[in-house]
C-alpha positions in Angstrom: 125.3 140.6 76.5 125.5 137.0 77.5 128.7 136.9 79.8 127.9 133.0 80.9 130.8 130.6 80.2 130.7 128.5 77.2 131.1 124.7 77.9 132.2 122.6 75.5 129.7 120.1 74.4 130.1 117.7 71.2 129.6 114.2 70.2 132.8 113.3 72.3 130.5 113.6 75.3 127.3 111.5 73.9 127.7 108.0 75.6 126.6 105.0 73.7 125.6 102.1 76.4 125.9 98.8 75.1 124.1 95.6 75.7 123.1 95.2 79.7 125.3 98.4 80.6 122.5 100.8 80.8 120.8 98.4 83.2 123.5 98.8 85.6 124.1 102.4 85.1 120.3 103.1 85.8 119.0 100.4 87.4 116.2 102.3 89.3 114.6 102.7 85.9 113.8 99.1 85.3 113.1 97.7 88.8 111.9 100.9 90.4 114.6 101.2 93.3 117.7 99.6 94.8 116.5 99.0 98.1 114.7 96.3 100.0 112.0 97.0 97.2 114.0 96.8 94.2 115.8 93.7 95.6 112.4 91.5 95.9 111.5 92.6 92.4 114.1 90.7 91.1 112.5 87.5 92.1 109.0 88.5 91.2 110.3 89.1 87.7 112.0 85.6 87.2 108.6 84.0 89.0 106.5 86.1 86.7 108.0 84.0 83.7 107.2 81.0 85.3 103.5 82.0 86.2 103.5 82.8 82.2 104.2 79.3 81.8 101.4 78.5 83.7 98.7 80.7 82.2 99.9 79.0 78.8 99.0 75.9 80.3 102.5 73.9 80.8 103.3 74.6 84.5 102.0 73.3 87.4 104.5 74.0 90.0 107.1 76.9 91.1 109.5 76.3 93.6 111.4 79.6 95.2 113.9 78.6 97.4 116.2 81.1 99.6 119.8 79.7 100.0 122.2 80.1 102.6 124.6 82.7 101.0 121.1 84.8 100.4 120.7 83.9 96.9 117.5 82.9 95.2 116.5 79.4 93.1 113.4 79.7 91.2 112.7 76.2 89.6 109.4 75.3 87.1 108.1 72.3 85.4 107.2 74.7 82.4 108.4 73.8 78.7 112.1 75.3 79.3 113.6 78.2 77.8 114.2 77.4 74.1 117.7 76.6 73.7 117.8 76.1 69.7 119.7 79.2 68.1 117.9 82.2 67.0 118.3 83.3 63.5 118.8 86.9 63.8 121.6 87.1 66.4 123.1 83.3 66.1 122.8 82.6 69.8 120.9 80.1 71.7 117.7 81.2 72.7 118.4 81.2 76.6 121.3 83.6 76.0 119.1 86.1 74.1 116.7 85.8 76.7 119.1 86.7 79.3 121.5 89.5 77.7 119.0 91.4 75.2 116.5 93.6 76.6 113.2 93.6 74.7 113.8 89.9 73.7 111.0 87.2 74.4 107.9 85.3 73.2 105.5 88.2 74.5 105.1 90.3 71.6 102.7 88.7 69.6 105.1 86.2 68.0 102.7 83.4 69.5 104.6 82.2 72.6 102.2 83.8 75.0 98.6 85.2 74.8 98.5 85.8 78.5 101.7 87.9 80.3 102.7 89.9 83.2 106.2 91.1 84.2 108.3 93.7 82.4 107.6 91.9 78.8 111.1 90.7 77.9 113.2 93.1 79.9 112.8 91.3 83.5 115.2 88.1 83.0 117.8 90.1 81.4 117.3 93.0 84.1 117.7 90.0 86.6 120.9 89.1 85.1 122.7 92.3 84.7 122.0 93.1 88.2 123.3 89.9 89.7 126.9 89.1 90.9 126.3 85.7 89.2 123.2 84.0 87.6 123.1 80.2 86.4 120.5 78.6 84.2 119.6 74.9 84.1 117.2 74.0 81.1 115.6 70.9 80.9 114.5 70.4 77.4 114.2 67.8 74.5 115.3 65.1 77.2 118.6 67.0 77.7 120.2 69.3 80.7 121.6 72.6 79.5 123.8 74.8 81.4 125.1 78.2 81.4 126.6 80.7 83.8 126.9 84.5 83.8 128.6 87.0 85.8 127.2 90.5 86.0 125.5 89.7 82.7 128.3 88.3 80.9 128.1 84.6 79.9 131.2 82.8 81.1 130.7 80.2 78.2 128.3 79.0 75.7 125.2 77.1 76.5 126.3 73.7 77.0 124.8 70.0 77.7 125.5 68.7 81.2 123.5 65.8 81.3 119.7 64.2 80.8 116.3 65.3 81.9 113.4 63.3 82.3 110.9 66.3 82.7 111.0 69.6 81.1 111.6 73.0 83.2 113.9 75.7 83.9 115.8 76.4 87.1 117.5 80.0 87.7 119.5 80.9 90.5 121.3 84.5 90.9 122.8 86.1 93.6 122.0 90.2 93.9 125.1 92.7 93.0 126.2 94.1 96.3 127.4 96.8 94.0 124.0 97.9 92.9 121.9 96.9 96.2 121.9 99.0 99.4 120.4 95.8 100.9 120.9 92.2 99.8 118.7 90.4 102.5 115.8 88.9 101.2 113.0 88.8 103.5 110.6 85.8 103.6 107.6 87.2 104.7 108.0 89.9 101.9 108.3 87.0 99.2 105.4 85.1 101.0 103.2 88.2 100.5 103.6 87.9 96.7 103.7 84.4 96.2 100.3 84.0 98.2 98.6 86.3 96.3 100.1 84.7 92.6 98.5 81.2 94.0 95.1 82.7 94.6 95.1 84.5 91.4 96.0 81.0 89.5 94.3 78.6 90.8 96.0 76.1 88.5 99.7 76.6 90.0 101.1 75.7 93.2 104.1 77.7 94.8 106.7 76.3 97.3 108.6 79.0 98.8 111.7 77.2 100.8 114.2 79.3 103.5 117.7 76.9 103.8 118.5 79.7 106.2 116.1 78.6 108.7 114.7 75.2 107.4 111.1 76.7 106.7 108.8 75.7 103.8 105.4 77.1 102.9 102.9 76.1 99.7 100.5 78.0 98.2 97.7 76.5 96.4 93.9 77.5 96.1 91.8 75.6 94.1 89.1 78.1 95.0 91.2 81.0 93.4 89.9 84.2 94.3 87.1 83.1 95.8 89.5 81.7 98.4 91.3 85.1 98.0 88.4 87.0 99.1 87.8 84.6 102.1 91.3 85.3 102.9 90.9 88.9 102.9 88.0 88.5 105.3 89.5 86.3 107.9 89.3 88.5 110.6 86.0 89.9 109.8 82.3 88.9 110.4 81.0 88.0 107.1 77.4 87.8 105.9 77.6 85.3 103.1 79.7 83.3 101.3 82.0 84.6 98.3 79.9 85.6 95.3 82.0 84.7 91.9 81.3 85.1 88.6 83.5 85.3 85.3 82.9 86.9 81.9 84.3 86.7 78.6 84.3 89.5 75.8 85.8 90.2 72.9 89.0 88.2 73.5 89.3 89.5 77.2 88.4 87.4 80.5 87.4 88.7 83.8 86.9 87.1 87.1 85.0 88.7 90.2 84.6 87.6 93.7 82.8 89.7 96.3 82.1 89.0 100.0 80.2 91.4 102.2 81.1 91.9 105.7 79.7 93.8 109.0 82.3 96.6 108.5 82.2 99.9 106.9 85.2 100.2 105.3 85.5 98.9 101.5 88.6 96.7 100.3 89.1 96.8 96.6 91.7 94.7 94.8 92.2 95.0 91.2 94.6 93.0 89.0 95.6 92.7 85.3 97.5 89.7 84.1 98.5 89.3 87.7 100.0 92.8 88.1 98.2 94.7 91.1 96.7 97.8 89.5 97.4 99.8 92.8 95.1 102.8 91.5 92.2 100.8 91.7 89.7 99.1 89.4 88.7 101.0 86.2 84.9 101.0 87.9 84.3 100.8 91.6 80.8 99.5 92.8 78.7 102.1 93.9 78.1 101.7 97.8 75.9 103.1 100.4 78.0 104.2 102.8 75.8 103.1 105.5 75.8 99.5 103.6 77.9 96.8 105.1 81.2 96.6 103.3 82.2 94.4 100.7 85.7 92.9 100.0 86.0 92.9 96.3 89.0 91.0 94.0 88.8 91.8 90.6 91.8 90.3 88.6 91.6 90.4 84.8 93.5 88.1 82.6 93.8 90.0 79.2 94.3 88.6 76.1 95.5 90.4 73.4 
């Protein structure tokens, strides 16, 4: 006979989370953690949107600024987030992108052919996990502005002035109610931004830290050839980087290899700028007594 107590469980106990509430309840589902790693991931998600504009051929410069109050500003010279009304929701394209999960131009609608990030989730997640977020869009010769508090718009998108060049500027302050750590570390951001500049030779990325007045610029016309040289910067190399690119069935891939006098293999692989940490699909066959290569294998897949 079952003597266990029967607890009440009915439909009244089923929660329905609206809008971005789910992100605030379970933030680690979207950014991995609420420690320093998750904190810096917020920056990467905004920067990834700018990188996607660069891959589409519309963005040449991205500036990331750590402000004195430890907020972040990401400014690019891309096309600017669409500001016209979204037919299905009746809200501006800016508000849709910042408040609705899985909303974006990366689902086969023709907005982007190549993209990284969380595909329509990243920007709205950053908004949900920030005490405040502001967006400035330069588009159609006008400057548009909107402010959010913990993912909720303070007012509608409005025109605040004129703009000569297009682009997007997003500023945000991570929510101290969510994150265990809220101090950004420039050296952590430097590693990822430098990596993105190597993987995208078309882009210039600037990192400014208003807390100490420092600034760094990352721009590598040699792309992953320069990347593999950077990896081998403290090693005795045997030749200049070997580079080749291939395109097949709508997909593009680049490879750069440089052997050094060591015996440890360094293999870095990327897909759409995202580091595939488990390695490339196929590793080169190496004789362990042979000189070791440092290999960079990014694949920008077009689907």
